[in-house]
C-alpha positions in Angstrom: 0.0 0.0 0.0 2.8 2.4 0.8 4.5 1.7 -2.5 1.3 2.2 -4.4 0.6 5.5 -2.6 4.2 6.6 -3.3 3.8 5.8 -7.0 0.6 7.7 -7.1 2.2 10.7 -5.4 5.2 10.6 -7.9 2.8 10.4 -10.9 0.8 13.4 -9.7 4.0 15.3 -9.1 5.1 14.5 -12.6 1.9 15.5 -14.2 1.9 18.8 -12.3 5.5 19.4 -13.4 4.7 18.7 -17.0 1.8 21.1 -16.9 4.0 23.8 -15.4 6.6 23.3 -18.1 3.9 23.6 -20.8 2.6 26.9 -19.3 6.2 28.2 -19.1 6.8 27.4 -22.8 3.6 29.0 -23.9 4.2 32.1 -21.8 7.8 32.3 -23.1 6.4 32.2 -26.7 3.9 34.9 -25.8 6.7 37.0 -24.4 8.9 36.1 -27.4 11.7 34.8 -25.1 14.4 32.5 -26.5 14.8 29.3 -24.6 17.7 26.9 -25.0 17.1 24.6 -28.0 17.7 21.3 -26.2 16.2 20.2 -22.9 18.1 18.3 -20.3 17.2 14.6 -19.5 15.4 15.6 -16.3 13.3 18.1 -18.2 12.6 15.6 -20.9 11.5 13.1 -18.4 9.1 15.6 -16.9 7.6 16.7 -20.2 7.3 13.1 -21.6 4.9 11.5 -19.3 3.6 8.0 -19.5 0.3 9.2 -21.0 -1.1 7.6 -24.2 -0.4 9.1 -27.7 -4.0 10.1 -28.0 -3.7 12.2 -24.8 -0.6 13.8 -26.1 -2.2 14.5 -29.4 -5.1 16.2 -27.7 -2.8 18.2 -25.5 -0.9 19.3 -28.7 -4.3 20.4 -30.2 -5.1 22.4 -27.1 -1.7 24.2 -27.4 -2.5 25.0 -31.0 -5.9 26.3 -30.1 -4.3 28.6 -27.5 -1.8 29.8 -30.0 -4.6 30.4 -32.6 -6.6 32.3 -30.1 -3.7 34.5 -28.9 -3.5 38.1 -30.0 -0.1 37.9 -31.6 0.1 37.3 -35.4 3.5 35.4 -35.1 2.0 32.8 -32.8 -1.0 32.3 -35.1 1.2 31.9 -38.1 3.4 29.4 -36.3 0.3 27.4 -35.3 -1.0 27.4 -38.8 2.4 26.1 -40.1 2.2 23.3 -37.6 -1.3 22.4 -38.6 -0.5 22.3 -42.3 2.5 20.1 -41.3 0.2 17.8 -39.5 -2.1 17.6 -42.5 0.9 16.8 -44.8 1.8 13.9 -42.5 -1.7 12.5 -42.8 -2.8 13.4 -39.2 -6.3 14.7 -38.6 -6.6 18.4 -37.6 -10.4 18.6 -38.0 -10.8 19.4 -34.3 -9.2 22.8 -34.9 -11.7 23.9 -37.5 -13.5 26.5 -35.3 -10.3 28.0 -34.1 -8.9 28.2 -37.6 -12.0 29.7 -39.1 -11.7 32.6 -36.7 -8.5 33.7 -38.3 -10.0 34.0 -41.8 -10.5 37.7 -41.2 -6.9 38.2 -40.3 -5.1 41.0 -42.1 -1.9 38.9 -42.4 -1.9 37.6 -46.0 0.4 34.6 -45.2 -1.8 33.6 -42.4 -4.9 33.8 -44.6 -3.3 31.6 -47.3 -2.6 28.9 -44.7 -6.1 29.1 -43.4 -7.4 28.8 -47.0 -5.2 25.7 -47.5 -6.7 24.2 -44.3 -10.3 24.9 -45.3 -9.9 23.4 -48.7 -8.5 20.3 -47.1 -11.5 19.7 -44.8 -14.3 21.3 -46.8 -15.4 18.0 -48.4 -15.0 15.8 -45.3 -16.8 18.2 -43.0 -19.4 20.0 -45.1 -21.3 21.3 -42.2 -18.2 23.0 -40.7 -17.2 24.3 -44.2 -20.5 26.0 -44.6 -19.8 28.0 -41.4 -17.0 29.8 -43.3 -19.0 30.8 -46.4 -20.1 34.1 -45.0 -16.5 34.9 -44.2 -15.4 34.2 -47.8 -18.3 36.3 -49.1 -17.0 39.2 -47.1 -13.5 38.6 -48.3 -14.8 38.8 -51.9 -15.4 42.5 -51.2 -11.9 43.0 -49.8 -9.9 45.9 -51.3 -6.9 43.6 -51.7 -7.1 41.8 -55.1 -5.1 38.8 -53.8 -7.5 38.3 -50.9 -10.5 38.5 -53.2 -8.9 36.0 -55.6 -7.9 33.6 -52.7 -11.4 33.8 -51.3 -12.9 32.8 -54.6 -10.4 30.1 -55.1 -11.3 28.5 -51.8 -15.0 29.0 -52.2 -14.9 27.2 -55.6 -12.8 24.4 -54.1 -15.4 23.6 -51.5 -17.2 20.7 -53.2 -20.6 21.2 -51.6 -23.6 21.2 -53.9 -25.6 23.4 -51.6 -23.5 26.4 -52.2 -23.6 26.2 -56.0 -25.8 29.4 -56.3 -23.4 31.3 -54.0 -20.4 30.1 -56.1 -22.3 31.2 -59.3 -23.0 34.6 -57.9 -19.3 35.0 -56.7 -18.0 34.0 -60.2 -20.3 36.5 -61.9 -19.1 39.3 -59.6 -15.5 38.3 -59.9 -15.9 38.3 -63.7 -16.7 42.0 -63.6 -13.9 42.8 -61.1 -11.5 45.6 -61.9 -8.5 43.4 -61.2 -7.4 41.1 -64.0 -6.0 38.7 -61.5 -9.5 38.2 -59.9 -11.0 37.8 -63.3 -8.5 35.1 -64.1 -9.4 33.3 -60.9 -13.0 33.5 -61.8 -12.2 31.7 -65.1 -10.5 29.0 -63.1 -13.5 28.7 -60.8 -15.8 28.2 -63.9 -14.2 24.8 -64.5 -14.5 23.7 -60.9 -18.2 24.7 -60.8 -18.9 22.9 -64.0 -17.4 19.7 -62.7 -19.5 20.1 -59.5 -22.8 20.9 -61.3 -22.9 20.5 -65.1 -26.5 21.8 -65.0 -25.1 25.3 -64.7 -23.6 25.2 -68.2 -25.8 27.9 -69.7 -25.0 30.4 -67.1 -21.4 29.6 -67.2 -21.3 30.1 -70.9 -22.7 33.6 -70.4 -19.8 34.3 -68.0 -17.3 32.8 -70.5 -18.7 35.0 -73.3 -18.2 38.0 -71.1 -14.7 37.1 -70.1 -13.7 36.3 -73.7 -14.2 40.0 -74.5 -11.6 40.9 -71.8 -8.5 42.6 -73.2 -6.2 41.6 -70.4 -3.5 39.1 -71.3 -3.7 37.7 -67.8 -7.2 36.5 -68.4 -7.1 35.2 -72.0 -5.4 31.9 -71.4 -7.6 31.0 -68.4 -10.8 31.9 -70.2 -9.9 29.8 -73.3 -9.2 26.9 -70.9 -12.6 27.3 -69.4 -14.1 27.5 -72.9 -12.4 24.2 -73.9 -13.6 22.5 -70.7 -17.2 23.7 -70.7 -18.3 24.4 -74.3 -15.6 23.5 -76.9 -18.2 23.2 -79.6 -19.5 26.8 -79.3 -17.2 28.3 -82.0 -19.6 31.2 -82.4 -18.2 32.7 -79.2 -14.8 32.9 -80.7 -15.7 34.8 -83.9 -15.7 38.3 -82.5 -12.6 37.6 -80.3 -10.5 35.8 -82.9 -8.4 38.7 -84.0 -8.0 40.0 -80.5 -6.7 36.5 -79.3 -4.3 36.4 -82.2 -2.9 39.8 -81.3 -2.7 39.1 -77.6 -1.1 35.7 -78.1 2.5 36.9 -77.8 1.9 38.5 -74.4 -0.1 35.8 -72.8 1.5 33.5 -70.2 3.2 30.4 -71.6 0.6 27.7 -70.6 -2.2 30.0 -71.8 -0.4 30.3 -75.2 -0.5 26.5 -75.5 -4.3 26.3 -74.8 -5.1 29.2 -77.1 -3.0 27.8 -80.0 -4.6 24.4 -79.8 -8.1 26.0 -79.7 -7.3 28.3 -82.6 -6.0 25.3 -84.6 -9.4 23.7 -84.4 -11.1 27.0 -85.1 -9.1 27.6 -88.2 -9.8 24.1 -89.6 -13.5 25.0 -89.5 -13.4 28.6 -90.8 -10.8 28.6 -93.6 -10.3 26.7 -96.8 -7.4 24.3 -97.2 -4.1 25.8 -98.3 -2.9 22.4 -99.5 -3.6 21.7 -103.2 -5.4 18.6 -104.2 -3.1 15.8 -105.3 0.0 18.0 -104.7 1.6 16.0 -101.9 4.2 14.3 -104.0 5.0 17.4 -106.0 5.6 19.2 -102.7 8.0 16.6 -101.6 10.0 17.0 -104.7 10.1 20.7 -104.2 11.7 20.1 -100.8 14.5 18.1 -102.4 15.1 20.2 -105.5 13.8 23.5 -104.2 12.6 23.9 -107.8 10.6 27.2 -107.9 9.3 26.5 -111.5 7.2 23.6 -110.2 5.7 25.8 -107.6 4.8 28.4 -110.1 3.1 25.9 -112.3 1.1 24.6 -109.4 0.0 28.0 -108.3 -1.0 29.0 -111.9 -2.9 25.8 -112.3 -4.8 26.1 -109.0 -4.7 29.6 -107.6 -5.3 29.9 -103.9 -5.9 33.1 -101.9 -5.3 32.8 -98.2 -7.8 34.5 -95.9 -6.3 37.5 -94.1 -7.4 36.1 -90.7 -5.7 32.8 -91.6 -2.5 34.7 -92.4 -2.9 36.7 -89.2 -2.8 33.5 -87.1 0.3 32.1 -88.9 2.1 35.5 -88.6 1.4 36.0 -84.9 2.4 32.5 -83.9 5.7 32.5 -85.7 7.6 34.5 -83.0 6.6 31.9 -80.4 8.9 29.4 -82.0 11.6 31.2 -80.0 9.8 30.5 -76.7 11.7 29.0 -73.8 8.8 26.7 -73.1 9.0 23.5 -75.1 5.2 23.1 -75.0 4.7 26.4 -76.7 7.2 25.5 -79.5 5.5 22.1 -80.0 2.1 23.8 -80.1 3.2 26.2 -82.8 4.8 23.4 -84.7 1.6 21.4 -84.8 -0.3 24.5 -85.8 1.9 25.0 -88.8 1.8 21.3 -89.7 -2.0 21.3 -89.7 -2.7 24.9 -91.1 0.2 26.3 -93.0 0.8 25.9 -96.8 3.3 23.0 -97.3 6.1 25.2 -98.4 6.0 27.2 -95.2 6.0 24.2 -92.8 9.8 24.0 -92.8 9.9 27.2 -90.7 9.4 25.0 -87.6 12.3 22.6 -88.3 15.1 24.5 -86.6 12.9 25.1 -83.5 12.1 21.4 -83.2 15.7 20.4 -83.6 16.6 22.9 -80.9 14.3 21.1 -78.5 16.4 17.9 -78.8 18.9 19.5 -76.4 16.3 19.4 -73.6 15.6 16.8 -71.1 15.0 13.1 -71.9 11.2 13.4 -71.6 11.0 16.4 -73.9 13.2 14.6 -76.4 10.9 11.6 -76.4 7.8 13.7 -77.3 9.6 15.8 -79.9 11.2 12.8 -81.6 7.8 11.1 -81.8 6.3 14.1 -83.6 9.4 14.5 -85.9 9.1 10.7 -86.7 5.5 11.3 -87.9 6.4 14.4 -89.8 9.5 12.9 -91.5 7.4 10.1 -93.1 5.4 12.6 -95.2 8.0 15.4 -95.7 11.5 14.1 -95.7 13.0 17.3 -97.0 12.2 19.2 -93.8 14.8 17.4 -91.7 17.4 16.3 -94.2 19.7 19.2 -93.6 19.7 18.3 -89.9 20.3 14.6 -90.2 23.4 14.7 -88.0 21.2 15.9 -85.1 19.5 12.5 -85.1 22.7 10.4 -84.7 22.6 8.3 -81.6 24.7 9.2 -78.6 26.0 6.7 -76.1 24.3 8.6 -73.3 20.8 8.3 -74.9 18.2 6.0 -73.3 17.0 3.1 -75.3 13.6 4.6 -76.2 15.4 7.8 -77.5 17.8 5.7 -79.6 15.0 3.7 -81.2 13.2 6.9 -82.1 16.3 8.4 -83.7 16.7 5.2 -85.6 13.2 5.5 -86.9 13.8 9.1 -88.1 17.1 8.2 -89.7 15.4 5.3 -91.6 12.6 7.7 -92.7 15.2 10.2 -94.0 17.3 7.7 -95.9 17.5 8.2 -99.7 20.0 7.4 -102.4 22.2 10.4 -101.5 22.7 9.7 -97.8 22.2 6.0 -97.5 25.9 5.2 -97.4 26.4 7.5 -94.4 23.4 6.1 -92.6 24.5 2.5 -93.2 27.9 3.3 -91.7 26.2 4.7 -88.7 24.1 1.5 -88.5 27.2 -0.7 -88.5 28.4 0.9 -85.3 25.0 0.7 -83.7 24.8 -3.1 -84.3 27.8 -3.5 -82.0 26.0 -1.7 -79.2 25.8 -3.5 -75.8 22.1 -2.5 -75.7 20.5 -5.7 -77.2 17.1 -4.1 -77.9 18.8 -1.2 -79.7 20.9 -3.6 -81.8 17.9 -5.5 -82.8 16.1 -2.3 -83.7 19.1 -1.3 -85.9 18.9 -4.6 -87.8 15.2 -4.0 -88.5 16.1 -0.5 -89.7 18.7 -2.0 -92.1 16.0 -4.2 -93.5 13.7 -1.3 -94.0 16.4 0.6 -95.8 17.0 -2.4 -98.0 13.4 -2.7 -99.0 12.9 1.1 -99.6 16.0 1.7 -101.6 16.5 -1.0 -104.2 20.1 0.1 -105.0 21.4 -1.1 -101.6 19.3 -4.2 -101.2 22.1 -6.6 -102.0 24.6 -4.7 -99.8 22.2 -4.8 -96.8 21.5 -8.5 -97.3 25.2 -9.4 -97.5 25.8 -7.3 -94.3 23.0 -9.2 -92.5 24.4 -12.5 -93.6 27.7 -11.5 -92.0 25.9 -10.8 -88.8 24.7 -14.4 -88.7 28.2 -15.3 -87.5 27.9 -12.8 -84.6 28.4 -14.1 -81.1 25.4 -12.3 -79.8 22.3 -14.5 -80.1 19.8 -11.7 -80.2 21.6 -10.1 -83.2 21.7 -13.4 -85.1 18.0 -14.0 -84.4 16.9 -10.6 -85.5 19.1 -10.9 -88.6 17.4 -14.2 -89.6 14.0 -12.6 -89.2 14.9 -9.6 -91.4 16.7 -11.8 -94.0 13.6 -14.0 -94.2 11.5 -10.9 -95.1 14.1 -9.7 -97.6 14.4 -13.1 -99.3 10.7 -13.0 -100.1 11.4 -10.0 -102.4 14.0 -11.9 -104.5 13.7 -15.7 -103.7 15.3 -17.0 -106.9 18.7 -15.3 -106.4 19.5 -16.3 -102.9 19.5 -20.2 -102.5 22.9 -20.1 -101.0 21.7 -17.8 -98.2 19.0 -20.3 -97.3 21.5 -23.1 -97.2 23.8 -21.0 -94.9 20.9 -20.4 -92.6 20.0 -24.1 -92.5 23.5 -24.9 -91.2 23.0 -22.4 -88.4 19.8 -23.9 -87.3 21.2 -26.1 -84.5 23.0 -23.1 -82.9 20.0 -20.8 -83.0 17.8 -21.0 -79.9 15.5 -17.9 -80.2 12.0 -19.2 -81.1 11.3 -16.5 -83.6 14.5 -17.1 -85.5 14.0 -20.9 -85.5 10.5 -20.4 -86.8 11.7 -18.1 -89.6 14.3 -20.7 -90.8 11.6 -23.4 -90.8 9.3 -21.2 -92.8 12.0 -20.5 -95.4 12.8 -24.2 -95.6 9.1 -25.0 -96.3 8.5 -22.1 -98.6 11.5 -22.8 -100.8 11.8 -26.5 -100.3 12.1 -27.2 -104.0 15.3 -25.1 -104.1 16.9 -27.1 -101.2 15.5 -30.6 -101.7 18.2 -32.4 -99.8 18.5 -30.0 -96.8 14.8 -29.6 -96.0 14.0 -33.2 -95.1 17.1 -33.3 -92.8 15.9 -30.2 -91.0 12.5 -31.9 -90.5 14.2 -35.0 -89.1 16.0 -32.9 -86.5 12.7 -31.1 -85.6 10.9 -34.4 -85.1 13.4 -35.3 -82.3 12.9 -32.1 -80.4 9.2 -31.4 -81.2 7.8 -31.8 -77.7 10.4 -29.4 -76.2 10.0 -26.5 -78.7 8.0 -23.4 -78.3 4.5 -23.1 -79.8 5.5 -20.9 -82.7 8.2 -23.4 -83.7 5.8 -26.3 -83.5 3.3 -24.6 -85.8 6.0 -24.0 -88.4 7.2 -27.6 -88.0 3.7 -28.8 -88.9 3.6 -26.5 -91.9 7.1 -27.7 -93.1 6.0 -31.4 -92.8 2.8 -30.7 -94.9 4.8 -28.9 -97.6 7.4 -31.6 -97.8 4.7 -34.3 -97.9 3.2 -32.6 -101.0 6.6 -32.1 -102.7 8.7 -35.1 -101.6 6.3 -37.7 -100.1 8.7 -40.6 -100.5 11.3 -39.3 -98.1 9.0 -37.5 -95.6 5.8 -39.6 -95.4 6.7 -41.3 -92.2 8.2 -38.2 -90.6 5.1 -36.3 -91.4 2.8 -38.9 -89.9 5.0 -39.0 -86.8 4.8 -35.2 -86.3 1.1 -35.1 -87.0 0.6 -37.7 -84.3 2.7 -35.7 -81.8 0.7 -32.5 -82.6 -2.6 -34.4 -82.3 -2.0 -34.8 -78.5 -0.2 -31.5 -77.8 -1.3 -29.4 -74.9 -1.9 -26.3 -77.0 -5.3 -26.4 -78.7 -4.0 -24.2 -81.6 -1.4 -26.9 -82.5 -4.1 -29.7 -82.1 -6.5 -27.8 -84.4 -3.7 -27.1 -87.0 -2.7 -30.8 -86.9 -6.2 -32.1 -87.5 -6.7 -29.6 -90.4 -3.4 -30.5 -92.1 -4.1 -34.2 -91.8 -7.5 -33.9 -93.5 -6.0 -31.6 -96.1 -3.0 -33.6 -97.3 -4.0 -37.2 -96.5 -6.9 -38.1 -98.8 -9.6 -40.3 -97.5 -13.4 -40.7 -97.8 -14.3 -37.9 -95.4 -12.0 -35.2 -96.9 -13.7 -35.2 -100.2 -12.6 -32.7 -102.9 -10.7 -30.4 -100.5 -7.5 -32.5 -100.8 -7.3 -31.7 -104.5 -6.5 -28.1 -103.6 -3.9 -28.8 -100.9 -0.9 -27.9 -103.1 -2.5 -24.6 -104.2 -3.3 -23.7 -100.7 -0.1 -24.5 -99.0 2.4 -23.7 -101.8 0.7 -20.6 -103.2 3.0 -17.7 -103.9 2.9 -15.2 -101.0 3.3 -11.4 -101.5 6.5 -9.9 -100.0 6.0 -8.2 -96.7 6.1 -4.4 -96.6 8.4 -3.1 -93.9 6.7 0.1 -92.8 7.3 2.6 -90.1 5.5 2.2 -86.8 4.5 5.9 -87.1 2.8 5.7 -90.4 -0.7 5.6 -89.0 -0.2 8.1 -86.3 -0.9 11.1 -88.5 -4.6 10.5 -87.9 -4.2 12.1 -84.5 -3.3 15.7 -83.9 0.4 16.2 -83.4 1.5 16.9 -79.8 -1.5 15.2 -78.2 -1.6 12.3 -75.8 -3.5 10.2 -78.3 -0.6 10.7 -80.8 2.0 9.8 -78.3 0.1 6.6 -77.3 -1.2 5.8 -80.8 -4.5 5.3 -79.1 -7.6 7.6 -78.7 -7.4 9.0 -75.2 -10.5 10.1 -73.3 -11.2 13.8 -73.9 -9.4 13.8 -77.3 -11.1 16.1 -79.8 -10.5 15.2 -83.4 -9.3 17.8 -85.8 -12.1 18.7 -88.2 -11.7 18.6 -91.9 -11.2 21.7 -94.0 -14.5 23.1 -95.3 -15.1 22.9 -99.1 -16.4 26.5 -99.1 -15.1 29.1 -96.6 -17.7 30.4 -94.2 -18.6 34.1 -94.0 -15.7 36.3 -93.0 -17.8 39.1 -91.7 -18.6 37.2 -88.5 -15.2 38.1 -87.2 -15.7 41.8 -87.8 -16.0 43.9 -84.6 -18.1 47.0 -84.7 -16.7 48.7 -81.6 -13.7 49.9 -83.6 -15.6 52.9 -85.1 -15.8 55.2 -82.1 -12.1 54.5 -81.5 -11.3 55.9 -85.0 -13.1 59.1 -84.2 -11.3 59.5 -80.9 -7.7 58.9 -82.2 -7.3 61.8 -84.6 -8.9 64.3 -82.2 -6.5 63.4 -79.5 -3.7 64.0 -82.0 -5.1 67.5 -82.9 -5.3 68.5 -79.3 -1.8 67.3 -78.5 -0.1 69.0 -81.5 -0.7 72.6 -80.3 0.3 71.5 -76.8 3.7 70.2 -78.0 4.5 73.4 -80.0 5.2 76.4 -77.8 3.2 78.8 -80.0 0.5 81.3 -79.3 -2.9 80.4 -80.7 -6.0 82.5 -81.0 -9.2 81.9 -79.0 -10.9 80.8 -82.2 -8.6 77.9 -82.8 -8.7 76.8 -79.1 -12.5 77.0 -79.3 -12.6 74.8 -82.4 -10.4 72.2 -80.8 -12.4 72.2 -77.6 -15.6 71.8 -79.5 -14.2 68.7 -81.1 -13.2 67.2 -77.8 -16.7 67.9 -76.3 -18.4 66.3 -79.3 -16.2 63.1 -78.9 -17.5 62.6 -75.4 -14.4 63.5 -73.3 -14.4 66.1 -70.6 -12.9 69.5 -71.8 -9.5 70.4 -70.3 -9.5 74.2 -70.6 -11.7 76.1 -68.2 -12.5 79.0 -70.4 -13.1 77.2 -73.7 -15.9 74.7 -72.9 -18.9 76.1 -74.9 -19.4 75.6 -78.7 -18.7 78.6 -80.8 -21.5 78.1 -83.4 -24.5 77.5 -81.1 -26.5 80.2 -79.4 -29.3 80.2 -76.8 -29.7 78.6 -73.4 -28.4 75.2 -74.5 -25.0 76.6 -75.3 -24.8 78.4 -72.1 -25.9 75.4 -70.1 -23.2 73.3 -71.8 -20.6 75.9 -71.1 -21.6 76.1 -67.4 -21.5 72.3 -67.1 -18.1 72.0 -68.9 -16.7 74.8 -66.8 -17.8 73.0 -63.6 -16.1 69.8 -64.9 -12.9 71.6 -65.7 -12.8 73.5 -62.4 -13.2 70.3 -60.5 -10.6 68.6 -62.7 -8.1 71.4 -62.2 -8.5 71.0 -58.4 -8.5 67.2 -58.2 -7.0 66.2 -61.6 -9.4 63.2 -61.8 -10.6 63.4 -65.4 -9.4 60.8 -67.9 -8.0 63.3 -70.3 -5.8 65.0 -67.7 -4.5 61.6 -66.5 -3.4 60.7 -70.0 -1.6 64.1 -70.6 1.9 64.6 -69.5 3.1 67.1 -66.8 4.6 69.4 -69.4 1.3 69.6 -71.2 -0.6 70.5 -68.0 1.9 73.3 -67.3 1.3 74.7 -70.8 -2.5 74.5 -70.1 -2.0 76.5 -66.9 -0.1 79.2 -68.7 -2.7 79.5 -71.3 -5.4 79.7 -68.7 -3.6 82.5 -66.8 -3.2 84.4 -70.1 -6.9 84.1 -70.8 -7.8 85.1 -67.3 -5.7 88.3 -67.7 -7.3 88.9 -71.1 -10.7 88.7 -69.6 -9.8 91.2 -67.0 -8.9 93.6 -69.7 -12.3 93.2 -71.4 -15.0 94.2 -68.8 -17.3 95.5 -71.6 -18.4 92.0 -72.7 -20.6 91.6 -69.7 -23.7 92.6 -71.6 -23.5 89.6 -73.9 -24.1 87.2 -71.0 -27.8 87.9 -70.7 -28.7 87.8 -74.3 -31.0 84.7 -74.0 -32.3 85.4 -70.5 -30.0 82.9 -68.8 -28.0 85.3 -66.7 -27.6 83.2 -63.6 -26.2 80.3 -65.5 -23.8 82.6 -67.3 -22.7 84.1 -64.0 -22.3 80.7 -62.6 -20.1 79.6 -65.4 -18.1 82.7 -65.2 -17.6 82.4 -61.5 -16.5 78.8 -62.0 -14.1 79.7 -64.7 -12.7 82.5 -62.5 -12.3 80.2 -59.6 -10.5 77.6 -61.7 -8.3 80.1 -63.3 -7.6 81.9 -60.1 -6.8 78.6 -58.3 -4.4 77.7 -61.0 -2.7 81.1 -60.9 -2.6 80.8 -57.1 -0.9 77.4 -57.4 1.7 78.9 -59.7 2.3 81.9 -57.6 2.6 79.7 -54.4 5.1 77.5 -56.1 7.4 80.3 -57.2 6.8 82.5 -54.0 4.3 85.1 -52.9 6.2 88.0 -54.5 4.4 90.1 -57.2 6.8 89.1 -59.9 4.6 86.4 -61.4 1.7 88.8 -61.8 3.9 91.1 -63.8 4.9 88.3 -66.0 1.4 87.3 -66.7 0.4 90.9 -67.5 3.3 91.2 -69.9 2.3 88.0 -71.5 -1.2 89.1 -71.9 -0.4 92.0 -74.2 0.6 90.0 -77.3 -2.4 87.8 -76.7 -4.7 90.8 -77.0 -2.9 91.8 -80.1 -3.5 88.4 -81.7 -7.2 88.5 -80.9 -7.6 92.0 -82.3 -6.2 90.8 -85.6 -8.9 88.0 -85.8 -11.9 90.0 -84.6 -13.6 89.1 -87.9 -15.3 86.1 -86.2 -17.4 88.2 -83.9 -19.9 85.4 -83.3 -17.2 83.3 -81.8 -16.1 86.1 -79.5 -19.6 86.9 -78.5 -20.4 83.3 -77.6 -17.1 83.0 -75.8 -17.4 86.3 -73.9 -19.9 85.2 -71.2 -17.1 83.8 -69.2 -15.5 87.0 -67.9 -18.7 88.5 -66.4 -17.3 89.3 -63.0 -13.7 89.8 -64.1 -12.8 92.8 -61.9 -13.6 90.9 -58.6 -10.5 88.8 -58.3 -8.4 92.0 -58.1 -10.3 93.1 -55.0 -10.3 89.7 -53.2 -7.1 88.1 -51.9 -5.8 84.9 -53.2 -6.2 83.0 -49.9 -9.8 84.1 -49.7 -10.5 82.9 -53.2 -9.0 79.5 -52.5 -11.2 79.3 -49.4 -14.4 80.2 -51.4 -13.5 77.9 -54.3 -15.2 74.8 -52.9 -18.4 76.8 -52.0 -18.7 78.2 -55.4 -18.4 74.8 -57.0 -21.1 73.2 -54.8 -23.4 76.1 -55.5 -22.8 75.9 -59.2 -23.4 72.1 -59.3 -26.7 72.5 -57.4 -27.8 75.3 -59.7 -27.0 73.2 -62.8 -28.8 70.2 -61.4 -31.9 72.4 -60.8 -31.8 73.7 -64.3 -31.4 70.1 -65.7 -34.5 69.0 -63.7 -36.5 72.0 -65.0 
């Protein structure tokens, strides 16, 4: 009892000490104190109690909760890092969900990102808890920081809860109209997530995609096109109006966005433009590559003239610079676009860029070589100048070596075959058995494709039969068998040589090939063939299935041609095959027996046995394995696998007649054409330091008012040719706009102008203000149409704006009267210019209502004017609004 009580006392002391240590550590972290990194053995024994792992895990969660609920950002950030670390290790941190959600509203962006990562992780598992944070994300969607808005939308779209689909849709629509292009890009990403969650929202999402496709930001373009490809790839009508814009933006879009846009535009162009390839001109084009004969091209174009659509040319022209991209996927995308869309004589542009990619990583080389192998079958001339780039290196992997062999074989012709065969001789000696076998197959293909070197290749393969490597000998036999079928009469000696090697060859395919040759040409080797059959009868039961089948065939052929010597052997082999374990061999044996041995049941079939078994066979055609891959689009997964992958969209055929080109015309261009020249006119007098009359200034300002922009000069806002109350109201409204613009500089026109231009405007305005002071007699013109108050309002506003500008200039230089003298001196030549052009009295009369109360500024001080400026503006705006309502 005493011992048990003592143990209980020690355990309670240990637990108290461990709790005390924990509180010390937490308080030290709160105080940001640095403790020694390693604890002593006594401290470790105190902290590591005998409690279970679950209890320690709960205790750790309690510590994290305390850290998350503390007031210090550093502790919260550290806690979130630990929580994300727990998630990465596969441990559950769902108990901390309420404590984590509280920190969503934190101002620390790093902390918010970690909280978002946590919420995305547990949103699907704990949908009820995830729904608690929806309101927080909705508030974050209104945050002034664009990154927070985008992150909130990203997390909201990642919560795979069908209940919040309407909220997600509303958030995507709002984000699509956001001022920040980064947020709009995130909304395009969210479209794909929402579509995978609820495909019924397709129509509404298409509306958002249509809106985002009109976006002019390069940041958004790639993401929107990706959403378009995912949601509605068949809606080509959405691309019509945006086609030219996408072509022009393509160079500035991010790299992976360029890949998506290029692949989409490739499919679009195949449906909207006619084929640039002439009918039946494939072989002529290949000749043109070899000979570069321009006369043939001229004859072709004269025979079948083709005019390329300007939009088709725009696409080819704008994608050409992307061949210099550092991203291999972009270069590959442009290469496949030129392959599928460009005229055949322009496709060679992509050759150098594709060869450049062969210096990249092994994975990149594999894909690029696969595409070059497909291209080199149809157009050898593209890659002939770069044939040395496809020579095999010792460091290459086997799959890279075999692809380079494939390309070298495709490029082989009469001119370069000697060089290629010398390369192949070294490749055969390679330690890589699979590569050596592939080289022998390549030699056989060269022998069949180029008749001049058939004998040379065959002799070389016969020499390889004496090679020590069994794989090389076996592959040589298989290839020789195929070559002998092309010229069987000339090569009886080779067949005899191969029969002598039969005992040493153990590879089943090679043994089967020799047996097939013996049976096919048994009449040329009448003495050797029966002996080979005798040897096979001894080892029949131990052979592979493919060898057994060829043994049965050899026995049948020899029975028909030389039944005296081989009748018993044939019956023995047929009896062995009758009870073989493989049902294919049993079926073949029964069929052969009924065919060659006449009896009552066989009937008339045995009469045709010789014609069936000894019929002349066509020579096999050695073709490239990439010949059929051109049915898939280059650069796609389906092309790489030679199998139609899920999600693959077939490239449409060229239309016989081109669709209407006008569908790509955009009507919004017209107002921009009106705007551009007027801006040029207004900028030209600003750049020249010359004095202009009021008439010219008025004409320029009338043009700027008619184009819809706010006028920039305070005294020249009304039109010179209109009279009556409308002109005066417009002048008052424009003067208000300019006075507010001069004080706040918030109008679009003043933002676009440079600082030097604004200084020139200020000088002009001060000159006009001084000029108005010298003309007090023009006050009577302001009340011609009975709108005196409005005229006075406009004049007061123009005075306030001009005075405020003159004040700002005088304050910047100093409060001395020197600037006033300068302005007075400058005003004299201005008056002289106006007096010369007083012929246009109407303009001066319409322009004169501005200086109605010109003498007043001389009485008031500048500080008082600046104080009263805001009041006069507010009064003017209220007066103008009352007149608009009336």
